[in-house]
C-alpha positions in Angstrom: 0.0 0.0 0.0 1.4 3.4 -1.0 1.8 5.8 1.8 0.9 9.4 0.8 3.1 12.2 2.3 1.6 14.7 4.6 0.7 18.2 3.3 3.3 20.3 5.1 1.4 23.5 4.8 -1.5 21.9 6.6 0.9 20.6 9.3 2.5 24.0 9.6 -0.9 25.6 10.0 -1.9 23.1 12.7 1.4 23.9 14.5 0.8 27.7 14.4 -2.8 27.1 15.6 -1.5 25.1 18.5 1.1 27.8 19.4 -1.6 30.4 19.2 -4.0 28.5 21.5 -1.2 27.7 23.9 -0.2 31.3 24.1 -3.8 32.4 24.7 -4.5 29.9 27.4 -1.2 29.9 29.2 0.0 33.5 28.9 -3.0 35.7 27.9 -5.3 34.4 30.6 -5.1 34.7 34.4 -6.8 31.3 34.7 -6.3 28.7 31.9 -9.3 26.8 33.2 -11.5 29.8 32.3 -11.2 28.7 28.7 -12.8 25.3 29.4 -16.6 25.5 29.1 -18.3 22.3 28.2 -21.9 23.7 27.7 -20.5 26.4 25.4 -18.5 23.9 23.4 -21.6 21.7 23.1 -23.7 24.6 21.8 -21.2 25.6 19.1 -20.4 22.0 17.9 -23.9 20.5 17.9 -25.6 23.8 16.8 -23.3 23.9 13.8 -23.9 20.3 13.0 -27.6 20.7 13.3 -27.7 23.7 11.0 -25.5 21.9 8.4 -27.8 18.8 8.5 -30.8 21.1 8.0 -29.1 22.8 5.0 -27.6 20.0 3.0 -28.5 16.3 2.1 -26.8 13.7 4.2 -25.1 12.4 1.1 -23.3 15.7 0.5 -22.3 15.9 4.1 -20.7 12.5 4.1 -18.8 13.4 0.9 -17.5 16.6 2.4 -16.2 14.7 5.5 -14.4 12.3 3.2 -12.7 15.1 1.5 -10.9 16.2 4.7 -8.1 13.8 4.0 -7.3 15.8 0.8 -6.0 18.7 2.9 -4.0 16.4 5.3 -2.2 14.4 2.7 -0.3 15.8 -0.2 -1.7 15.0 -3.6 0.7 15.5 -6.5 -1.2 17.4 -9.2 1.5 17.9 -11.9 0.1 19.2 -15.2 3.5 18.7 -16.8 3.1 15.0 -16.5 -0.2 15.1 -18.4 1.4 17.4 -21.0 4.2 14.9 -21.6 1.7 12.1 -22.1 -0.3 14.1 -24.5 2.8 15.0 -26.5 3.9 11.3 -26.7 0.4 10.3 -27.9 0.5 13.1 -30.5 3.8 11.8 -31.8 2.4 8.3 -32.2 -0.8 9.6 -33.6 1.1 11.6 -36.2 3.0 8.4 -37.2 -0.4 6.5 -37.2 0.9 4.1 -34.6 -2.5 3.1 -33.2 -1.1 0.1 -31.2 1.4 2.4 -29.5 -1.3 4.8 -28.5 -3.4 2.0 -27.1 -0.4 0.8 -25.0 0.1 4.3 -23.6 -3.6 4.5 -22.7 -3.4 1.3 -20.7 -0.8 2.8 -18.4 -2.6 6.2 -17.8 -4.0 6.7 -14.3 -5.9 9.9 -15.2 -9.4 8.8 -16.2 -10.2 12.1 -17.9 -7.1 11.9 -20.0 -7.8 8.3 -20.8 -11.3 9.1 -21.9 -10.0 11.9 -24.2 -7.6 9.5 -25.9 -10.2 6.9 -26.3 -12.5 9.4 -28.0 -9.8 10.2 -30.5 -9.2 6.5 -31.3 -13.0 6.1 -31.8 -13.0 9.0 -34.3 -15.6 10.8 -32.3 -16.8 14.0 -34.0 -15.2 17.2 -32.6 -18.4 18.7 -31.3 -19.4 15.6 -29.5 -15.9 15.2 -28.0 -15.9 18.8 -26.7 -19.4 18.5 -25.3 -18.5 15.4 -23.3 -15.2 16.8 -22.0 -16.7 20.1 -21.0 -19.5 18.3 -19.3 -17.0 16.3 -17.2 -15.3 19.5 -16.1 -18.6 21.2 -15.1 -19.6 18.0 -13.3 -16.3 17.8 -11.3 -16.5 21.5 -10.4 -20.1 21.2 -9.2 -19.4 18.1 -7.2 -16.3 19.4 -5.4 -17.8 22.8 -4.8 -20.5 21.2 -2.6 -17.8 20.1 -0.1 -16.2 23.6 0.1 -19.7 25.2 0.4 -20.5 23.0 3.4 -17.4 24.1 5.2 -18.0 27.7 4.3 -21.5 27.3 5.8 -20.0 25.8 9.0 -17.7 28.8 9.2 -20.8 31.0 9.1 -22.8 28.9 11.6 -20.1 28.5 14.3 -19.9 32.2 15.3 -23.7 32.5 15.2 -24.1 29.6 17.7 -21.3 31.2 19.7 -23.5 34.2 20.0 -26.4 31.9 21.1 -24.2 30.6 23.9 -23.3 34.2 24.8 -27.0 35.1 25.0 -27.7 32.1 27.2 -24.9 33.2 29.5 -26.2 36.8 29.6 -29.7 35.5 30.5 -28.2 33.6 33.4 -26.3 36.6 34.5 -29.4 38.8 34.5 -31.1 36.3 36.8 -28.5 36.8 39.5 -28.2 40.6 39.2 -30.7 41.0 41.9 -28.3 39.2 44.3 -25.6 41.8 43.6 -23.0 39.1 43.7 -20.1 40.6 41.7 -18.2 37.3 41.7 -21.1 35.4 40.2 -21.8 38.1 37.7 -18.2 38.1 36.5 -18.1 34.3 36.3 -21.3 34.2 34.1 -20.0 37.0 31.9 -16.8 35.0 31.3 -18.8 31.9 30.4 -21.0 33.9 28.1 -18.0 35.4 26.2 -16.0 32.1 26.0 -18.8 30.6 23.8 -18.2 33.3 21.2 -14.5 32.6 21.4 -15.2 28.9 20.5 -17.3 29.9 17.6 -14.7 32.3 16.1 -11.9 29.8 16.6 -13.7 26.9 14.9 -14.7 29.2 12.0 -11.3 30.8 11.4 -8.9 28.0 12.3 -10.8 24.9 11.1 -13.8 25.4 8.8 -12.7 28.4 6.6 -9.2 27.0 6.0 -10.6 23.6 5.0 -13.0 25.3 2.5 -10.3 27.4 1.0 -7.9 24.5 0.5 -10.6 22.4 -1.1 -11.4 25.3 -3.5 -7.7 25.7 -4.4 -7.5 21.9 -5.1 -10.6 22.1 -7.3 -9.1 25.0 -9.3 -5.9 23.1 -9.9 -7.8 20.0 -11.1 -10.0 22.1 -13.4 -6.9 23.7 -14.9 -5.4 20.3 -15.6 -8.6 19.1 -17.2 -8.9 22.2 -19.3 -5.3 21.7 -20.5 -6.0 18.0 -21.3 -9.1 19.1 -23.3 -7.0 21.6 -25.2 -4.4 18.9 -25.9 -7.0 16.3 -27.1 -8.5 18.9 -29.4 -5.1 19.7 -31.0 -4.4 16.0 -31.5 -7.8 15.5 -33.1 -6.9 18.5 -35.4 -3.6 16.7 -36.2 -1.4 19.5 -35.1 2.3 18.8 -34.8 3.6 17.3 -31.6 6.0 20.3 -31.1 3.2 22.8 -31.5 1.0 20.8 -29.0 3.8 20.7 -26.5 4.5 24.4 -26.7 0.8 25.2 -26.5 0.3 23.1 -23.4 3.3 24.5 -21.6 2.2 28.0 -22.4 -1.2 27.1 -21.0 0.4 25.8 -17.8 2.6 28.9 -17.3 -0.2 31.3 -18.0 -2.5 29.6 -15.5 0.1 29.4 -12.8 0.7 33.1 -13.2 -3.0 33.8 -12.8 -3.2 31.7 -9.6 -0.2 33.6 -8.1 -1.8 37.1 -8.6 
């Protein structure tokens, strides 16, 4: 079984988060135990889960949870590998080496690329080929966008339920105002505010970063699929392998520049 390497940026983010929380609890608070509030934590976690279950089908929620491993482990998305495979197939196709093309297709792991090559071998009309390939891109974007949308929603719900916990704490504080017990009032005020703290930390250190990473991964996959579609189209038009290679590499460089802006 192949062991996938960890995504080091994710590990670095987790480390910084741990340092931040450690500093807050140990150095920025007079009593570290003041940051432990089980009812507040319960309200934020289960309130967020309840809102998500009311907003999305269970099937989509399960799929989004499965996608968490994509931000923990590094997935090599190298468009240059696909570009080289397209160029090799273009050379064989130009030489009318159909057997060589079929042998390359057997060793390709990218199902989208394999489908494109198979469409060429089957002499699929250009319009039908582009329709199918574009549909696959749209379908992938829509499918993976659901997962990022769910985590964006959780990032919105968590602070809201933190405020719910705060309101509950304030209600309890108002009930003891008549007693004029300053200690009890201060304690309940602290409990009320810690719930908002939980909501903000969950939203900004867990849910939002997961959503952003999933969106980034989807953008990279769509870029590779768009490049593959361009390469398949050029092969079907019987362009030269050198022209196809330069076009694909120009496509990759341009897209990477766009992502860095």
